C-alpha positions, 0 to 999 in steps of 0.5 A, spaced: 628 887 831 627 880 834 632 878 839 634 871 842 640 870 847 641 863 847 645 859 853 649 865 854 654 864 860 659 869 863 664 867 868 668 872 872 673 866 876 669 862 880 663 866 879 658 864 874 654 871 873 650 868 867 649 861 867 645 858 861 641 864 860 635 864 854 631 870 853 627 872 847 625 879 845 620 880 840 619 885 835 615 891 837 615 888 845 616 892 851 620 886 855 622 887 862 627 884 866 627 883 873 632 880 878 636 882 885 642 886 884 647 881 883 642 876 879 646 877 872 641 882 869 647 888 868 652 882 866 647 880 861 646 887 858 653 888 857 654 881 854 649 884 849 652 890 848 659 888 846 662 891 853 663 883 855 664 877 851 660 871 853 664 864 855 659 860 851 652 861 847 649 865 842 646 872 841 641 872 834 638 878 831 633 877 826 635 869 826 642 871 825 648 869 830 652 875 832 658 877 836 659 884 838 667 885 839 665 892 842 659 897 843 660 900 836 659 894 833 652 893 837 650 900 836 651 899 828 647 893 828 641 897 831 642 896 839 642 902 844 643 902 851 642 907 857 647 904 862 645 904 870 651 907 871 652 913 867 657 913 861 659 920 860 664 925 859 664 929 865 668 935 862 664 935 856 658 939 854 651 935 854 651 936 846 659 934 846 656 927 850 650 926 845 655 927 839 660 922 841 660 916 836 656 920 831 661 926 829 661 924 821 653 925 821 654 932 823 660 935 820 660 942 816 665 943 812 670 939 815 668 941 822 663 939 828 656 942 827 655 943 835 649 948 833 645 942 829 647 937 835 644 942 840 638 943 836 637 936 836 637 936 843 632 941 844 628 938 839 629 931 843 628 934 850 622 937 848 619 931 844 621 926 850 619 931 856 627 930 858 629 938 859 636 939 858 641 945 857 645 942 851 651 947 853 651 945 860 657 941 862 655 934 864 660 934 871 656 940 873 649 937 872 645 933 878 645 926 878 638 926 876 640 931 869 646 927 868 640 920 867 636 925 862 643 926 858 644 918 858 637 917 856 637 922 850 644 919 848 640 912 847 634 916 843 638 920 839 641 914 836 634 911 833 635 904 835 631 898 833 633 895 840 633 899 846 636 897 852 633 901 859 637 900 865 634 903 870 632 908 866 626 912 871 631 911 877 631 919 878 625 922 873 619 925 876 613 921 875 611 926 869 617 924 866 616 917 867 609 917 864 612 921 858 618 916 857 612 910 858 609 914 852 615 914 848 616 906 849 609 905 847 610 909 841 617 906 839 614 899 840 607 901 836 613 903 830 616 896 831 622 897 836 623 892 841 625 895 848 628 891 854 627 894 860 630 893 867 627 896 873 627 894 880 620 898 880 614 892 880 609 897 879 612 900 873 613 893 870 606 891 871 604 898 868 608 898 861 611 891 860 608 886 855 612 880 858 616 879 864 623 875 865 626 874 872 633 872 874 635 870 880 643 868 882 645 868 874 639 864 871 632 865 869 627 863 874 621 864 870 617 868 865 610 871 866 605 877 864 602 883 867 596 880 867 598 873 870 602 876 876 602 881 881 607 885 885 608 880 891 609 874 886 614 878 882 618 880 888 618 872 891 620 870 884 626 875 884 629 874 891 626 866 892 622 868 898 616 872 900 618 879 901 615 885 905 613 890 900 610 895 906 615 898 911 614 895 918 615 900 923 612 903 930 610 910 931 616 914 933 618 916 940 623 922 938 628 925 943 632 931 944 634 935 938 641 932 935 641 935 928 640 942 928 640 947 922 638 954 922 638 959 916 642 954 912 644 957 905 648 953 900 651 955 893 653 951 887 659 951 884 657 957 879 655 961 885 648 960 884 644 959 891 641 952 891 639 952 898 635 958 901 635 959 909 633 952 910 631 951 918 630 944 919 631 939 926 632 932 927 631 929 934 633 922 936 629 916 935 625 919 929 626 919 921 625 926 917 624 925 910 626 930 905 622 930 899 622 933 893 624 933 885 631 932 883 635 938 882 631 943 887 637 943 892 637 936 896 644 934 893 647 941 895 643 941 902 646 934 903 653 936 901 653 942 906 650 937 912 656 933 910 661 937 910 663 936 903 660 943 901 662 950 904 656 954 907 654 961 905 651 962 911 647 959 917 649 954 922 649 946 922 649 944 930 650 936 932 648 935 939 649 942 941 656 943 938 657 947 932 660 944 926 658 948 920 666 949 919 668 942 921 671 937 916 668 931 914 673 927 918 671 931 924 663 930 923 665 922 922 668 923 929 662 927 932 657 921 930 655 923 923 654 917 918 653 919 911 650 914 906 652 919 899 647 920 893 652 917 889 655 911 892 660 910 887 663 917 886 663 919 893 661 913 898 667 908 896 674 908 892 672 902 887 679 900 886 680 898 893 678 892 896 671 890 900 675 890 907 679 897 905 672 900 903 669 898 910 674 901 914 675 908 910 672 912 916 676 908 921 683 905 918 687 910 922 685 908 929 685 902 934 684 896 932 685 897 925 691 901 926 697 901 932 702 907 931 701 909 925 701 902 922 695 898 919 693 892 922 691 888 916 689 882 920 684 886 924 682 890 917 680 883 914 677 880 921 673 886 921 670 885 913 668 878 915 664 880 920 661 885 917 660 881 910 656 876 915 652 882 919 650 886 913 649 880 908 654 883 903 655 878 897 662 877 895 667 872 893 672 875 898 674 880 903 680 882 898 675 883 892 675 890 889 668 893 891 668 896 884 666 889 882 660 888 886 653 889 884 649 896 886 646 893 892 652 890 895 655 896 894 650 900 898 651 894 903 658 896 904 657 903 906 651 901 910 655 897 914 661 901 915 657 907 917 653 904 922 658 899 925 660 905 929 657 909 934 652 914 930 648 920 933 646 922 926 645 918 920 644 922 913 642 918 907 641 921 900 637 917 896 639 910 900 635 905 895 637 909 888 638 903 883 636 898 888 632 892 887 626 890 891 630 885 896 635 890 897 630 896 898 627 892 903 634 890 907 636 898 906 629 900 909 629 895 915 636 898 917 634 905 917 628 903 921 633 899 926 638 905 926 632 910 928 629 905 934 636 905 937 635 912 938 639 915 931 636 921 929 635 920 921 635 924 915 633 921 909 633 925 902 629 922 897 626 923 890 622 917 891 615 919 894 613 912 896 620 912 900 619 918 903 612 916 905 613 909 908 620 911 912 618 919 914 616 920 921 615 927 919 616 930 911 619 936 909 618 938 902 624 942 898 622 946 892 627 951 889 632 950 895 626 952 900 622 948 905 615 949 903 612 945 909 613 940 914 608 935 914 606 928 917 605 922 912 598 922 913 597 928 909 597 923 903 601 923 896 597 929 893 598 934 897 605 932 898 606 932 890 603 939 890 608 942 895 613 938 891 611 943 885 611 949 889 603 949 890 602 952 897 594 953 898 593 950 904 594 952 911 601 950 915 600 943 918 603 943 926 608 937 924 615 939 927 619 935 932 616 940 938 609 938 936 611 930 935 614 931 942 609 935 945 612 941 946 611 948 942 611 949 935 616 953 932 613 957 926 
């Protein structure tokens, strides 16, 4: 399939999300689309997929002008899409989600053939290295597994043009390699692939051509042979970007967050966190590494007070908060940047201003004697928007209308604009572009340097090694080992796979502080 987007323009009020965008994807080509969050990439893809209608411009497929009234028409025209934000029905099983829209093709005697659908999923899972239980209920799955379901949905439709919007953000390196092999196989068979990602290394590794967008417009096209990471990053943000996290050595103080014997179960009663011991000191970053689905989500929820603890204790500056509510932990100095910013970090229908005071809406100066001070709420929002470079048309704009990077900035602005003792950040840069990642990393390091005890949970090994002063590796709910970043990617990668064949390294907070090492 040959795709042409000709002078596509899409406005939302005064905001021009796409400004006369031109893009061509050739048959059998892997075409990467890069740009900051808010550059207009997702809007452009939603126009192509029939979720939005352009104000002007034209979509051409194999030279024929097309206009899609809805995604169903786009699918029937041979376009498949994997969305960055999941388009799944949580109460349905994996098989039922993949079946949606294809019911007539799997009917048997007038009834849906769920067994055939499940068999098809198992076949696709094995073929593409995306193992998923067809009978699992989607809302019970971790974020990483839900992403796999989205990829399987698109692959099941045998699209001639496949749009992949941040498809690797929650995949393991092995799964990414498998996906890339699949992409190359599809391209070799004449399929066209439009690949949207913020990971510059992936673009250079897999793309045939690269188009870069900034502020709603195309600013240039290139090939992997003609560019490098620094050049691409500069094109994306319009300035030079520091791709290496700049931070001085940690100067850890006393233990602020102390976790002992923590055991946590999931909603099915299965043990996901198994007797974990971990401490974080003031002025250091402890990064929790591991492949998605090994208990990190449940661990973060337990520390934040969002999930009950089966056994063990969580102590914040000597105070036992194991049974404390999330509200009480916030009052005690915990800042939480959750894994799923849209589900747990924001109230999407509310304004930017309201989301910036979700944790302090009921205390002065934002409220007096039970009544909110709306003027103060808006004033606070204007200051936070300036301080954290949040790109929004108004303090009253719904936060759901912001890009992923700006939504994450809203959360950071809210959590770091009050006295904080512990910063818990789970997958803090998931789905963000290089410019937003640079910003988030800088804010995290600033928090550490201001004496905050920082606990980062990330499936991105590069991020873990760049930010962590110590790295705790989790596998099947247990801490395999706590190491320093200097041990290297290979050893950390083996620990992430559950392989332990080297002696433990002294890398506890006590060791960093010059004290005895707890074994």
